[in-house]
Biopython code that builds the backbone (N, CA, C, O; Angstrom):
import numpy as np
from Bio.PDB.StructureBuilder import StructureBuilder

atoms = [
    (1, "MET", "N", (-198.890, 7.451, -102.794)),
    (1, "MET", "CA", (-199.982, 7.066, -103.819)),
    (1, "MET", "C", (-201.273, 7.764, -103.525)),
    (1, "MET", "O", (-201.714, 7.925, -102.387)),
    (2, "LEU", "N", (-201.993, 8.268, -104.907)),
    (2, "LEU", "CA", (-203.177, 8.674, -104.627)),
    (2, "LEU", "C", (-203.324, 10.011, -103.898)),
    (2, "LEU", "O", (-204.333, 10.211, -103.222)),
    (3, "CYS", "N", (-202.374, 10.925, -104.002)),
    (3, "CYS", "CA", (-202.593, 12.083, -103.130)),
    (3, "CYS", "C", (-202.561, 13.210, -104.039)),
    (3, "CYS", "O", (-202.150, 13.035, -105.186)),
    (4, "TYR", "N", (-202.966, 14.387, -103.632)),
    (4, "TYR", "CA", (-203.130, 15.529, -104.089)),
    (4, "TYR", "C", (-201.738, 16.235, -104.664)),
    (4, "TYR", "O", (-200.769, 16.048, -103.929)),
    (5, "PRO", "N", (-201.544, 16.842, -105.597)),
    (5, "PRO", "CA", (-202.502, 16.961, -106.782)),
    (5, "PRO", "C", (-202.039, 15.732, -107.624)),
    (5, "PRO", "O", (-202.688, 15.663, -108.668)),
    (6, "LYS", "N", (-201.196, 14.830, -107.499)),
    (6, "LYS", "CA", (-201.204, 13.627, -108.241)),
    (6, "LYS", "C", (-200.125, 12.561, -107.438)),
    (6, "LYS", "O", (-199.545, 12.838, -106.388)),
    (7, "ASN", "N", (-199.999, 11.255, -108.204)),
    (7, "ASN", "CA", (-199.582, 10.380, -107.407)),
    (7, "ASN", "C", (-197.998, 11.068, -106.999)),
    (7, "ASN", "O", (-197.410, 11.736, -107.850)),
    (8, "PHE", "N", (-197.526, 10.886, -105.937)),
    (8, "PHE", "CA", (-196.082, 11.151, -105.561)),
    (8, "PHE", "C", (-195.065, 10.079, -105.820)),
    (8, "PHE", "O", (-194.048, 10.276, -106.486)),
    (9, "GLU", "N", (-195.353, 9.049, -105.318)),
    (9, "GLU", "CA", (-194.449, 7.762, -105.719)),
    (9, "GLU", "C", (-195.071, 6.685, -105.144)),
    (9, "GLU", "O", (-196.024, 6.939, -104.408)),
    (10, "GLY", "N", (-194.675, 5.254, -105.348)),
    (10, "GLY", "CA", (-194.752, 4.127, -104.782)),
    (10, "GLY", "C", (-193.504, 3.500, -104.610)),
    (10, "GLY", "O", (-192.505, 3.842, -105.243)),
    (11, "SER", "N", (-193.525, 2.460, -103.653)),
    (11, "SER", "CA", (-192.205, 1.845, -103.379)),
    (11, "SER", "C", (-192.330, 0.513, -102.662)),
    (11, "SER", "O", (-192.902, 0.508, -101.572)),
    (12, "ILE", "N", (-191.905, -0.484, -103.108)),
    (12, "ILE", "CA", (-191.666, -1.824, -102.428)),
    (12, "ILE", "C", (-190.065, -1.974, -101.822)),
    (12, "ILE", "O", (-189.064, -2.086, -102.530)),
    (13, "THR", "N", (-190.086, -1.952, -100.639)),
    (13, "THR", "CA", (-188.697, -2.306, -100.175)),
    (13, "THR", "C", (-188.505, -3.621, -99.394)),
    (13, "THR", "O", (-189.252, -3.806, -98.434)),
    (14, "VAL", "N", (-187.636, -4.501, -99.684)),
    (14, "VAL", "CA", (-187.436, -5.873, -98.991)),
    (14, "VAL", "C", (-185.981, -5.651, -98.211)),
    (14, "VAL", "O", (-184.930, -5.450, -98.819)),
    (15, "LEU", "N", (-186.080, -5.711, -96.984)),
    (15, "LEU", "CA", (-184.804, -5.902, -96.015)),
    (15, "LEU", "C", (-184.679, -7.147, -95.810)),
    (15, "LEU", "O", (-185.619, -7.823, -95.393)),
    (16, "GLY", "N", (-183.339, -7.703, -96.109)),
    (16, "GLY", "CA", (-183.196, -9.252, -95.866)),
    (16, "GLY", "C", (-181.752, -9.112, -95.239)),
    (16, "GLY", "O", (-180.955, -8.178, -95.321)),
    (17, "GLU", "N", (-181.651, -10.479, -94.507)),
    (17, "GLU", "CA", (-180.349, -10.751, -93.734)),
    (17, "GLU", "C", (-179.192, -10.376, -94.470)),
    (17, "GLU", "O", (-178.261, -9.799, -93.908)),
    (18, "LYS", "N", (-179.166, -10.733, -96.016)),
    (18, "LYS", "CA", (-178.118, -10.692, -96.722)),
    (18, "LYS", "C", (-178.208, -9.690, -97.922)),
    (18, "LYS", "O", (-177.376, -9.639, -98.828)),
    (19, "GLY", "N", (-179.072, -9.075, -97.842)),
    (19, "GLY", "CA", (-179.266, -7.823, -99.044)),
    (19, "GLY", "C", (-180.661, -6.961, -98.807)),
    (19, "GLY", "O", (-181.589, -7.198, -98.033)),
    (20, "THR", "N", (-180.504, -6.023, -99.624)),
    (20, "THR", "CA", (-181.721, -5.113, -99.506)),
    (20, "THR", "C", (-182.218, -4.519, -101.040)),
    (20, "THR", "O", (-181.381, -4.167, -101.872)),
    (21, "VAL", "N", (-183.458, -4.466, -101.257)),
    (21, "VAL", "CA", (-183.917, -3.976, -102.450)),
    (21, "VAL", "C", (-184.986, -3.064, -102.259)),
    (21, "VAL", "O", (-185.899, -3.350, -101.485)),
    (22, "LYS", "N", (-184.967, -2.029, -102.864)),
    (22, "LYS", "CA", (-185.981, -1.114, -102.891)),
    (22, "LYS", "C", (-186.299, -0.777, -104.605)),
    (22, "LYS", "O", (-185.414, -0.566, -105.435)),
    (23, "ILE", "N", (-187.551, -0.787, -104.838)),
    (23, "ILE", "CA", (-188.194, -0.511, -106.291)),
    (23, "ILE", "C", (-188.930, 0.693, -106.226)),
    (23, "ILE", "O", (-189.998, 0.590, -105.624)),
    (24, "GLY", "N", (-188.675, 1.714, -106.643)),
    (24, "GLY", "CA", (-189.622, 2.940, -106.491)),
    (24, "GLY", "C", (-189.990, 3.424, -107.827)),
    (24, "GLY", "O", (-190.073, 2.753, -108.856)),
    (25, "GLY", "N", (-190.241, 4.924, -107.641)),
    (25, "GLY", "CA", (-190.624, 5.732, -108.760)),
    (25, "GLY", "C", (-191.959, 6.044, -108.791)),
    (25, "GLY", "O", (-192.707, 5.646, -107.899)),
    (26, "ILE", "N", (-192.352, 6.716, -109.723)),
    (26, "ILE", "CA", (-193.660, 7.062, -109.601)),
    (26, "ILE", "C", (-194.764, 5.788, -110.272)),
    (26, "ILE", "O", (-195.983, 5.914, -110.151)),
    (27, "ALA", "N", (-194.311, 4.915, -110.782)),
    (27, "ALA", "CA", (-195.071, 3.699, -111.165)),
    (27, "ALA", "C", (-194.222, 2.418, -110.802)),
    (27, "ALA", "O", (-194.217, 1.467, -111.584)),
    (28, "ILE", "N", (-193.531, 2.382, -109.667)),
    (28, "ILE", "CA", (-192.733, 1.393, -109.353)),
    (28, "ILE", "C", (-191.867, 0.883, -110.649)),
    (28, "ILE", "O", (-191.880, -0.310, -110.951)),
    (29, "ASN", "N", (-191.219, 1.709, -111.295)),
    (29, "ASN", "CA", (-190.448, 1.570, -112.542)),
    (29, "ASN", "C", (-188.891, 1.786, -112.289)),
    (29, "ASN", "O", (-188.131, 1.880, -113.253)),
    (30, "LYS", "N", (-188.494, 1.851, -111.166)),
    (30, "LYS", "CA", (-187.138, 2.104, -111.024)),
    (30, "LYS", "C", (-186.365, 1.210, -109.922)),
    (30, "LYS", "O", (-186.786, 1.215, -108.765)),
    (31, "ILE", "N", (-185.331, 0.507, -110.248)),
    (31, "ILE", "CA", (-184.865, -0.069, -109.082)),
    (31, "ILE", "C", (-183.796, 0.864, -108.312)),
    (31, "ILE", "O", (-182.662, 1.027, -108.761)),
    (32, "GLU", "N", (-184.216, 1.424, -107.198)),
    (32, "GLU", "CA", (-183.493, 2.429, -106.489)),
    (32, "GLU", "C", (-182.357, 2.089, -105.426)),
    (32, "GLU", "O", (-181.564, 2.948, -105.041)),
    (33, "LYS", "N", (-182.337, 0.707, -104.959)),
    (33, "LYS", "CA", (-181.337, 0.037, -104.147)),
    (33, "LYS", "C", (-181.343, -1.401, -104.502)),
    (33, "LYS", "O", (-182.394, -2.041, -104.482)),
    (34, "TRP", "N", (-180.102, -1.981, -104.856)),
    (34, "TRP", "CA", (-179.991, -3.326, -105.014)),
    (34, "TRP", "C", (-178.582, -3.636, -104.584)),
    (34, "TRP", "O", (-177.626, -3.450, -105.336)),
    (35, "GLU", "N", (-178.463, -4.133, -103.306)),
    (35, "GLU", "CA", (-177.386, -4.444, -102.735)),
    (35, "GLU", "C", (-177.430, -5.671, -101.766)),
    (35, "GLU", "O", (-178.180, -5.830, -100.802)),
    (36, "PHE", "N", (-176.370, -6.574, -102.284)),
    (36, "PHE", "CA", (-176.232, -7.952, -101.589)),
    (36, "PHE", "C", (-175.106, -8.096, -101.026)),
    (36, "PHE", "O", (-174.191, -7.359, -101.394)),
    (37, "GLU", "N", (-174.873, -9.075, -99.992)),
    (37, "GLU", "CA", (-173.631, -9.700, -99.451)),
    (37, "GLU", "C", (-172.701, -10.241, -100.785)),
    (37, "GLU", "O", (-171.673, -9.665, -101.139)),
    (38, "ASP", "N", (-173.159, -11.244, -101.339)),
    (38, "ASP", "CA", (-172.759, -11.749, -102.304)),
    (38, "ASP", "C", (-173.012, -11.369, -103.959)),
    (38, "ASP", "O", (-174.108, -11.134, -104.467)),
    (39, "TYR", "N", (-171.917, -11.377, -104.531)),
    (39, "TYR", "CA", (-172.345, -10.467, -106.016)),
    (39, "TYR", "C", (-172.769, -12.019, -107.014)),
    (39, "TYR", "O", (-172.296, -13.153, -106.956)),
    (40, "ASP", "N", (-173.699, -11.506, -107.759)),
    (40, "ASP", "CA", (-174.232, -12.484, -108.735)),
    (40, "ASP", "C", (-174.115, -11.927, -110.126)),
    (40, "ASP", "O", (-174.565, -10.790, -110.268)),
    (41, "ASP", "N", (-173.560, -12.555, -111.247)),
    (41, "ASP", "CA", (-173.426, -11.972, -112.512)),
    (41, "ASP", "C", (-174.573, -11.180, -112.982)),
    (41, "ASP", "O", (-174.439, -10.211, -113.729)),
    (42, "ASP", "N", (-175.752, -11.622, -112.516)),
    (42, "ASP", "CA", (-176.963, -11.012, -113.053)),
    (42, "ASP", "C", (-177.230, -9.558, -112.570)),
    (42, "ASP", "O", (-178.037, -8.769, -113.060)),
    (43, "ASP", "N", (-176.418, -9.361, -111.543)),
    (43, "ASP", "CA", (-176.609, -8.157, -110.802)),
    (43, "ASP", "C", (-176.298, -6.928, -111.959)),
    (43, "ASP", "O", (-176.984, -5.906, -111.991)),
    (44, "ARG", "N", (-175.392, -7.128, -112.712)),
    (44, "ARG", "CA", (-175.157, -6.103, -113.513)),
    (44, "ARG", "C", (-176.328, -5.697, -114.579)),
    (44, "ARG", "O", (-176.315, -4.608, -115.153)),
    (45, "ILE", "N", (-177.248, -6.591, -114.768)),
    (45, "ILE", "CA", (-178.393, -6.125, -115.683)),
    (45, "ILE", "C", (-179.505, -5.327, -114.891)),
    (45, "ILE", "O", (-180.513, -4.946, -115.486)),
    (46, "ILE", "N", (-179.329, -5.095, -113.648)),
    (46, "ILE", "CA", (-180.362, -4.422, -112.935)),
    (46, "ILE", "C", (-180.723, -3.120, -113.478)),
    (46, "ILE", "O", (-181.912, -2.845, -113.642)),
    (47, "GLU", "N", (-179.673, -2.184, -113.809)),
    (47, "GLU", "CA", (-179.833, -0.977, -114.376)),
    (47, "GLU", "C", (-180.934, -1.039, -115.693)),
    (47, "GLU", "O", (-181.777, -0.151, -115.819)),
    (48, "GLU", "N", (-180.836, -2.167, -116.647)),
    (48, "GLU", "CA", (-181.525, -2.127, -117.724)),
    (48, "GLU", "C", (-182.971, -2.438, -117.487)),
    (48, "GLU", "O", (-183.736, -2.577, -118.442)),
    (49, "SER", "N", (-183.456, -2.576, -115.977)),
    (49, "SER", "CA", (-184.379, -2.920, -115.686)),
    (49, "SER", "C", (-185.415, -1.673, -115.420)),
    (49, "SER", "O", (-186.636, -1.788, -115.324)),
    (50, "ASN", "N", (-184.653, -0.447, -115.321)),
    (50, "ASN", "CA", (-185.351, 0.631, -115.098)),
    (50, "ASN", "C", (-186.040, 1.110, -116.431)),
    (50, "ASN", "O", (-185.541, 0.787, -117.509)),
    (51, "TYR", "N", (-187.203, 1.890, -116.367)),
    (51, "TYR", "CA", (-187.791, 2.564, -117.561)),
    (51, "TYR", "C", (-188.516, 3.709, -117.074)),
    (51, "TYR", "O", (-188.650, 3.890, -115.864)),
    (52, "GLN", "N", (-188.974, 4.464, -117.901)),
    (52, "GLN", "CA", (-189.854, 5.814, -117.926)),
    (52, "GLN", "C", (-190.957, 5.512, -118.615)),
    (52, "GLN", "O", (-190.905, 5.451, -119.844)),
    (53, "PRO", "N", (-192.207, 5.260, -117.877)),
    (53, "PRO", "CA", (-193.721, 4.922, -118.294)),
    (53, "PRO", "C", (-194.080, 6.208, -119.045)),
    (53, "PRO", "O", (-193.664, 7.329, -118.752)),
    (54, "ALA", "N", (-194.915, 5.899, -120.064)),
    (54, "ALA", "CA", (-195.770, 6.773, -120.642)),
    (54, "ALA", "C", (-196.560, 7.560, -119.882)),
    (54, "ALA", "O", (-196.827, 8.726, -120.174)),
    (55, "ASN", "N", (-197.018, 6.892, -118.751)),
    (55, "ASN", "CA", (-198.011, 7.778, -117.683)),
    (55, "ASN", "C", (-197.667, 6.989, -116.431)),
    (55, "ASN", "O", (-196.897, 6.028, -116.431)),
    (56, "VAL", "N", (-198.302, 7.473, -115.354)),
    (56, "VAL", "CA", (-198.070, 6.918, -113.832)),
    (56, "VAL", "C", (-198.604, 5.369, -113.918)),
    (56, "VAL", "O", (-198.188, 4.538, -113.110)),
    (57, "TYR", "N", (-199.653, 4.986, -115.052)),
    (57, "TYR", "CA", (-200.003, 3.661, -114.730)),
    (57, "TYR", "C", (-199.267, 2.573, -115.426)),
    (57, "TYR", "O", (-199.788, 1.476, -115.630)),
    (58, "GLY", "N", (-197.887, 2.916, -115.841)),
    (58, "GLY", "CA", (-196.957, 2.230, -116.619)),
    (58, "GLY", "C", (-197.705, 1.509, -117.900)),
    (58, "GLY", "O", (-198.537, 2.122, -118.570)),
    (59, "LEU", "N", (-197.382, 0.351, -118.130)),
    (59, "LEU", "CA", (-197.707, -0.446, -119.398)),
    (59, "LEU", "C", (-198.633, -1.633, -119.080)),
    (59, "LEU", "O", (-198.929, -2.385, -120.008)),
    (60, "GLY", "N", (-199.116, -1.865, -117.849)),
    (60, "GLY", "CA", (-199.801, -3.140, -117.494)),
    (60, "GLY", "C", (-201.218, -2.930, -117.597)),
    (60, "GLY", "O", (-201.964, -3.822, -118.003)),
    (61, "HIS", "N", (-201.692, -1.612, -117.195)),
    (61, "HIS", "CA", (-203.117, -1.854, -117.080)),
    (61, "HIS", "C", (-204.012, -1.948, -118.061)),
    (61, "HIS", "O", (-205.088, -2.528, -117.917)),
    (62, "LEU", "N", (-203.594, -1.320, -119.255)),
    (62, "LEU", "CA", (-204.816, -1.414, -120.352)),
    (62, "LEU", "C", (-204.634, -2.703, -120.986)),
    (62, "LEU", "O", (-205.652, -3.184, -121.482)),
    (63, "PRO", "N", (-203.316, -3.519, -121.099)),
    (63, "PRO", "CA", (-203.676, -4.774, -121.914)),
    (63, "PRO", "C", (-204.333, -5.738, -120.882)),
    (63, "PRO", "O", (-204.796, -6.784, -121.337)),
    (64, "TYR", "N", (-204.444, -5.459, -119.271)),
    (64, "TYR", "CA", (-205.060, -6.294, -118.577)),
    (64, "TYR", "C", (-206.660, -6.076, -118.760)),
    (64, "TYR", "O", (-207.521, -6.944, -118.903)),
    (65, "TYR", "N", (-206.792, -4.807, -118.718)),
    (65, "TYR", "CA", (-208.055, -4.571, -118.700)),
    (65, "TYR", "C", (-208.790, -4.652, -120.232)),
    (65, "TYR", "O", (-210.014, -4.640, -120.364)),
    (66, "LYS", "N", (-208.007, -4.721, -121.160)),
    (66, "LYS", "CA", (-208.513, -5.586, -122.546)),
    (66, "LYS", "C", (-208.862, -6.705, -122.343)),
    (66, "LYS", "O", (-209.986, -7.052, -122.704)),
    (67, "ASN", "N", (-207.985, -7.605, -121.695)),
    (67, "ASN", "CA", (-208.365, -8.929, -121.672)),
    (67, "ASN", "C", (-209.500, -9.325, -120.777)),
    (67, "ASN", "O", (-210.111, -10.388, -120.885)),
    (68, "VAL", "N", (-209.706, -8.522, -120.005)),
    (68, "VAL", "CA", (-210.969, -8.593, -119.085)),
    (68, "VAL", "C", (-212.083, -8.381, -119.898)),
    (68, "VAL", "O", (-212.921, -9.282, -119.937)),
    (69, "THR", "N", (-212.281, -7.249, -120.633)),
    (69, "THR", "CA", (-213.417, -6.908, -121.307)),
    (69, "THR", "C", (-213.632, -7.980, -122.618)),
    (69, "THR", "O", (-214.716, -8.442, -122.973)),
    (70, "ASP", "N", (-212.454, -8.219, -123.170)),
    (70, "ASP", "CA", (-212.588, -9.477, -124.074)),
    (70, "ASP", "C", (-212.964, -10.727, -123.902)),
    (70, "ASP", "O", (-213.502, -11.412, -124.772)),
    (71, "THR", "N", (-212.651, -11.148, -122.568)),
    (71, "THR", "CA", (-212.848, -12.350, -121.924)),
    (71, "THR", "C", (-214.517, -12.373, -121.910)),
    (71, "THR", "O", (-215.181, -13.218, -122.509)),
    (72, "LEU", "N", (-215.092, -11.232, -121.074)),
    (72, "LEU", "CA", (-216.391, -10.977, -120.696)),
    (72, "LEU", "C", (-217.289, -11.046, -122.118)),
    (72, "LEU", "O", (-218.421, -11.526, -122.197)),
    (73, "SER", "N", (-216.639, -10.547, -123.051)),
    (73, "SER", "CA", (-217.469, -10.759, -124.243)),
    (73, "SER", "C", (-217.406, -11.856, -125.049)),
    (73, "SER", "O", (-218.011, -11.888, -126.120)),
    (74, "GLY", "N", (-216.632, -12.903, -124.584)),
    (74, "GLY", "CA", (-216.395, -14.050, -125.401)),
    (74, "GLY", "C", (-215.292, -13.997, -126.495)),
    (74, "GLY", "O", (-215.161, -14.932, -127.285)),
    (75, "LYS", "N", (-214.632, -13.077, -126.528)),
    (75, "LYS", "CA", (-213.758, -12.846, -127.831)),
    (75, "LYS", "C", (-212.163, -13.819, -127.483)),
    (75, "LYS", "O", (-211.459, -14.366, -128.331)),
    (76, "THR", "N", (-211.959, -13.786, -126.107)),
    (76, "THR", "CA", (-210.608, -14.619, -125.829)),
    (76, "THR", "C", (-210.763, -15.307, -124.548)),
    (76, "THR", "O", (-211.796, -15.221, -123.884)),
    (77, "GLU", "N", (-209.796, -15.952, -124.218)),
    (77, "GLU", "CA", (-209.616, -16.752, -122.822)),
    (77, "GLU", "C", (-208.992, -16.036, -121.922)),
    (77, "GLU", "O", (-208.114, -15.291, -122.357)),
    (78, "PRO", "N", (-209.213, -16.044, -120.636)),
    (78, "PRO", "CA", (-208.366, -15.166, -119.665)),
    (78, "PRO", "C", (-206.763, -15.526, -119.510)),
    (78, "PRO", "O", (-206.308, -16.669, -119.535)),
    (79, "GLN", "N", (-206.051, -14.389, -119.356)),
    (79, "GLN", "CA", (-204.692, -14.600, -119.277)),
    (79, "GLN", "C", (-204.241, -15.090, -118.001)),
    (79, "GLN", "O", (-203.159, -15.670, -117.910)),
    (80, "THR", "N", (-205.147, -14.859, -116.799)),
    (80, "THR", "CA", (-204.777, -15.227, -115.656)),
    (80, "THR", "C", (-206.103, -15.839, -115.076)),
    (80, "THR", "O", (-207.177, -15.475, -115.556)),
    (81, "ASP", "N", (-206.064, -16.676, -114.145)),
    (81, "ASP", "CA", (-207.029, -17.344, -113.380)),
    (81, "ASP", "C", (-206.813, -17.245, -111.891)),
    (81, "ASP", "O", (-205.824, -16.735, -111.365)),
    (82, "GLY", "N", (-207.991, -17.866, -111.175)),
    (82, "GLY", "CA", (-208.053, -17.952, -109.838)),
    (82, "GLY", "C", (-206.740, -18.616, -109.140)),
    (82, "GLY", "O", (-206.291, -18.189, -108.076)),
    (83, "ARG", "N", (-206.140, -19.775, -109.901)),
    (83, "ARG", "CA", (-204.810, -20.340, -109.626)),
    (83, "ARG", "C", (-203.579, -19.613, -109.528)),
    (83, "ARG", "O", (-202.707, -19.988, -108.744)),
    (84, "ASP", "N", (-203.401, -18.390, -110.412)),
    (84, "ASP", "CA", (-202.595, -17.368, -110.452)),
    (84, "ASP", "C", (-202.792, -16.474, -109.276)),
    (84, "ASP", "O", (-201.819, -16.126, -108.607)),
    (85, "GLY", "N", (-204.027, -16.078, -108.986)),
    (85, "GLY", "CA", (-204.065, -15.306, -107.832)),
    (85, "GLY", "C", (-203.908, -16.086, -106.563)),
    (85, "GLY", "O", (-203.435, -15.543, -105.564)),
    (86, "ARG", "N", (-204.208, -17.071, -106.563)),
    (86, "ARG", "CA", (-203.829, -18.048, -105.232)),
    (86, "ARG", "C", (-202.538, -17.919, -104.987)),
    (86, "ARG", "O", (-202.174, -17.451, -103.909)),
    (87, "LYS", "N", (-201.520, -18.363, -106.069)),
    (87, "LYS", "CA", (-200.171, -18.181, -105.913)),
    (87, "LYS", "C", (-199.703, -16.998, -105.232)),
    (87, "LYS", "O", (-198.997, -17.086, -104.227)),
    (88, "SER", "N", (-200.098, -15.777, -105.780)),
    (88, "SER", "CA", (-199.637, -14.471, -105.261)),
    (88, "SER", "C", (-200.219, -14.400, -103.569)),
    (88, "SER", "O", (-199.578, -13.838, -102.681)),
    (89, "LEU", "N", (-201.163, -14.888, -103.416)),
    (89, "LEU", "CA", (-201.462, -14.938, -101.852)),
    (89, "LEU", "C", (-200.756, -15.885, -101.194)),
    (89, "LEU", "O", (-200.454, -15.610, -100.033)),
    (90, "GLU", "N", (-200.348, -17.129, -101.715)),
    (90, "GLU", "CA", (-199.705, -17.972, -101.037)),
    (90, "GLU", "C", (-198.081, -17.160, -100.620)),
    (90, "GLU", "O", (-197.574, -17.078, -99.501)),
    (91, "ILE", "N", (-197.679, -16.770, -101.596)),
    (91, "ILE", "CA", (-196.350, -16.151, -101.350)),
    (91, "ILE", "C", (-196.671, -15.046, -100.357)),
    (91, "ILE", "O", (-195.857, -15.171, -99.442)),
    (92, "ILE", "N", (-197.425, -14.094, -100.131)),
    (92, "ILE", "CA", (-197.713, -13.187, -99.275)),
    (92, "ILE", "C", (-198.000, -13.956, -97.881)),
    (92, "ILE", "O", (-197.477, -13.558, -96.840)),
    (93, "LYS", "N", (-198.815, -15.025, -97.915)),
    (93, "LYS", "CA", (-198.660, -15.659, -96.552)),
    (93, "LYS", "C", (-197.527, -16.220, -95.968)),
    (93, "LYS", "O", (-197.234, -16.055, -94.784)),
    (94, "ALA", "N", (-196.838, -16.922, -96.816)),
    (94, "ALA", "CA", (-195.433, -17.462, -96.604)),
    (94, "ALA", "C", (-194.500, -16.397, -95.951)),
    (94, "ALA", "O", (-193.717, -16.676, -95.043)),
    (95, "ILE", "N", (-194.646, -15.193, -96.472)),
    (95, "ILE", "CA", (-193.816, -14.055, -95.990)),
    (95, "ILE", "C", (-194.285, -13.819, -94.675)),
    (95, "ILE", "O", (-193.403, -13.728, -93.821)),
    (96, "TYR", "N", (-195.323, -13.710, -94.348)),
    (96, "TYR", "CA", (-196.074, -13.252, -92.904)),
    (96, "TYR", "C", (-195.642, -14.489, -91.976)),
    (96, "TYR", "O", (-195.206, -14.221, -90.857)),
    (97, "LEU", "N", (-195.730, -15.702, -92.343)),
    (97, "LEU", "CA", (-195.453, -16.842, -91.458)),
    (97, "LEU", "C", (-193.859, -16.713, -91.182)),
    (97, "LEU", "O", (-193.327, -16.733, -90.072)),
    (98, "SER", "N", (-193.275, -16.590, -92.321)),
    (98, "SER", "CA", (-191.657, -16.734, -92.042)),
    (98, "SER", "C", (-191.299, -15.459, -91.013)),
    (98, "SER", "O", (-190.363, -15.553, -90.219)),
    (99, "ALA", "N", (-191.979, -14.482, -91.089)),
    (99, "ALA", "CA", (-191.656, -13.451, -90.226)),
    (99, "ALA", "C", (-191.946, -13.439, -89.047)),
    (99, "ALA", "O", (-191.273, -12.819, -88.223)),
    (100, "LYS", "N", (-193.179, -14.237, -88.696)),
    (100, "LYS", "CA", (-193.581, -14.492, -87.478)),
    (100, "LYS", "C", (-192.953, -15.486, -86.658)),
    (100, "LYS", "O", (-192.778, -15.343, -85.448)),
    (101, "SER", "N", (-192.541, -16.713, -87.467)),
    (101, "SER", "CA", (-191.717, -17.645, -87.032)),
    (101, "SER", "C", (-190.321, -17.522, -86.802)),
    (101, "SER", "O", (-189.716, -17.994, -85.839)),
    (102, "GLY", "N", (-189.801, -16.807, -87.819)),
    (102, "GLY", "CA", (-188.297, -16.709, -87.956)),
    (102, "GLY", "C", (-187.401, -17.905, -88.674)),
    (102, "GLY", "O", (-186.205, -18.182, -88.581)),
    (103, "ARG", "N", (-188.623, -18.570, -89.525)),
    (103, "ARG", "CA", (-188.041, -19.605, -90.404)),
    (103, "ARG", "C", (-188.332, -19.646, -91.727)),
    (103, "ARG", "O", (-189.265, -18.908, -92.041)),
    (104, "LYS", "N", (-187.805, -20.307, -92.658)),
    (104, "LYS", "CA", (-187.998, -20.692, -93.807)),
    (104, "LYS", "C", (-189.308, -21.321, -93.952)),
    (104, "LYS", "O", (-189.672, -22.265, -93.250)),
    (105, "ILE", "N", (-190.056, -20.753, -94.930)),
    (105, "ILE", "CA", (-191.466, -21.528, -95.284)),
    (105, "ILE", "C", (-191.460, -22.128, -96.624)),
    (105, "ILE", "O", (-191.369, -21.398, -97.611)),
    (106, "PRO", "N", (-191.550, -23.400, -96.734)),
    (106, "PRO", "CA", (-191.547, -23.991, -98.092)),
    (106, "PRO", "C", (-192.701, -23.573, -98.996)),
    (106, "PRO", "O", (-193.768, -23.218, -98.496)),
    (107, "LEU", "N", (-192.525, -23.605, -100.244)),
    (107, "LEU", "CA", (-193.988, -23.453, -100.919)),
    (107, "LEU", "C", (-194.074, -24.768, -101.874)),
    (107, "LEU", "O", (-193.019, -25.282, -102.246)),
    (108, "PRO", "N", (-195.158, -25.242, -102.218)),
    (108, "PRO", "CA", (-196.390, -24.656, -101.895)),
    (108, "PRO", "C", (-196.693, -24.904, -100.505)),
    (108, "PRO", "O", (-196.236, -25.911, -99.965)),
    (109, "LEU", "N", (-197.603, -23.880, -99.709)),
    (109, "LEU", "CA", (-198.098, -24.289, -98.292)),
    (109, "LEU", "C", (-198.961, -25.417, -98.360)),
    (109, "LEU", "O", (-199.693, -25.619, -99.329)),
    (110, "GLU", "N", (-198.901, -26.159, -97.365)),
    (110, "GLU", "CA", (-199.761, -27.325, -97.051)),
    (110, "GLU", "C", (-201.054, -27.000, -96.721)),
    (110, "GLU", "O", (-201.861, -27.886, -96.440)),
]
sb = StructureBuilder()
sb.init_structure("model")
sb.init_model(0)
sb.init_chain("A")
sb.init_seg("    ")
for serial, (resi, resn, name, xyz) in enumerate(atoms, 1):
    if name == "N":
        sb.init_residue(resn, " ", resi, " ")
    sb.init_atom(name, np.array(xyz, "f"), 0.0, 1.0, " ", f" {name:<3s}", serial, name[0])
structure = sb.get_structure()
């Protein structure tokens, strides 16, 4: 990401005991690997999740920025708040705690 002369790609890979997922592409827009020990009927719709964005920034940034500016100018209410951000951080913290301890970490954290 953020390399000369343009973004190369970004990816997120989750390696698990019973499966592996890699989401990649230039805008994290393509499921490159979806493999699990057990089949689930929803697995067949994974290919439908891939898309080609109009630009490297995908489709999410402009509506987000518009909501921020509209909220700051008093035209609307924020679509997300600190509680939403805290949930994301809580999940990340639980992942780290689980990796460190080797056990399942229940949410919400205490």
